[in-house]
N, C-alpha and C positions, 0 to 999 in steps of 0.2 A: 504494500500500500504506500509506504513512504517513498520507495524508489519510483513508483509510478507517478506520484505527485511531483517529485523532483524533475522527472522527465517532461512533465506538462508545463512547468514553470516558464520555459522559453524566454528567459531574460527578464521576466516580470517578477516582482516581489510576491512571494507566495505565503500568505498567513495560514497557519494550521493551529487548531486547538486540540490539545490532548486533555481529556477530562475523565472523571469517574464518578461513581456514586459515593466514594469515600476517599479519594486521593489517588493520583496517578503520576506523581512527580517522577518516580524512576522511569516510567514509560515515556514521559515527556522528554526527560533527559536523554534516554536512548534514541528517541526519534530525532531530537535536535543534533545529537552527536553524529548520527548517520547522515543527516543533511549537510553537515559541514564538509563532507566529501564532495558535494555538488556545488557548494557556494557558501558565501558568508552567511552565518546563521546566528540568530539571537534567540534566547529562551527567556520568556517573561513569566514569572510566577505571580499569579494574581493573589496568592497568599491566603493566610499567613504562611511564610516560608518556614520549613522546619529547621531546627538548629543545625542539623547535619549538612545542610546545603553549603554553609560557609566552609566546610572542609574541602570542597571541590575547587575553591578559588585560588588563583595564582596570587600569592601575597606580595610578590615582588613588583607587580605591575601597579603603578600608581593610577588612581582614577583622576582624569583631567576634568576640568569644569564642564566641558561639553559632552561628557560621556554618559549622561543620564544615570549615573550610579552603576554602570555595567561592570561586571567582573569577568575575568577570563577563566575558563575551565582549565584545570591543570592537565587534562587528558587530550584535549583537542583545541581547535581554534574557535570554539564556541564562546560567545559572550552571553553572560547570564545576568538578568536583572531580577534580583530577589525583591520581595515585597517588604522586607524589613519588619517582620513580625505582625503585620496587619494586612487585611484584605484591601486591595486597591478599590477606591470608590469608582462607581460606574462612570462618573463624569471625567475621570482621569484617563480612561481607556482610549478614547478616540484620538486625542492629541499624541499620546504615547505611541500608539500603533502607527500613526501617520509619520511620526519622526523616525521610527525604526524602519518602516517600509522604504524610506529614502536611502537608507544605509545598508540594508541587508537583502540578500536574495531570498532568505527564508526567515520567517518569524514564527516561532512555536510558542504558543500561550498555554500555560498549565492552569487548569481550574480544578479544584478539589470537587466541585459540584457544578456540572454544566448548566444547572438551572439557577444559579446564584445571580443577583443583579449585575455584578461585574462580568461574569461569563456571558450572560445574555447580551450585554452591551458589546462585549468583544466579538461575539458571534456575528454582529452586523458587518464586521470587517474580514471575517474568515472565508477561506476558500474550501476548507475541509475540517471535519471533526472526527477525531479518533477517540473512541470511548473505550475505557479499560474497565472490565467487569468480571465478576466470578463467572466461570465457564457456563454454569447452569442458567445464568441470567442474561447472557449475551443477546439472544434473539429478542427478548422482551425490551431490553434497554435500547437496542438499535431501533426497534419499532417505535418506541416512545420518542426518540430523538428525530427519526424521520417524520413522524407526525408533527412534532413541534416546529421543525424547520422545513416543512414540505415546500414552501414557496421561496426558500432562500437560495436554492441552487447549489447547495453544499454537497461535497463528496463526504459520505458518512460511512464509517466502518467501526465495528466493535471487535475487540480482541480480548482474549482471556487474561486475567491477572496472572502474573508470573510467567508470561510468555517470554521466551528467551530473547534477551537483549543482544544487539550486535556487539561484537568485540570492541573494546576501547583501543583507540590508536593515538599515539603521541603526536602532537602537532609538530610540524617541521620547523 
């Protein structure tokens, strides 16, 4: 699914949301890391970000004033924007995604709940929605998302929790 999305981007910025019924940050991270192989990628966590996320940042890279609080992933060329312990407000989403779309080929947005106000607002900017769910609930969750966004023209896919993540690669 991720590889097909990367192929369809054709030089345009491609926004993708990875969400779940209860958190999908590892899946969002895996998807974003995979997309770095096809172009500049940023991961936005709508929050609140878990404390372990800071363990993934390159601490030697200083954040410059224009960098939107982005941090570099230690394993790849991925830039990560954590939410700093709170969920982003819905009115912050549009300008943030617009700014990122101008700088990145791919913008992956993580939402712990695809129905939250921030996720609903972000969905207005998305090209695709990847839902992470327990295997027994995949069909039902995908059906609910398709019904909720039937007029949005989104590519929607549900995958099982714990699906194997792509291997990490060190950025050159």
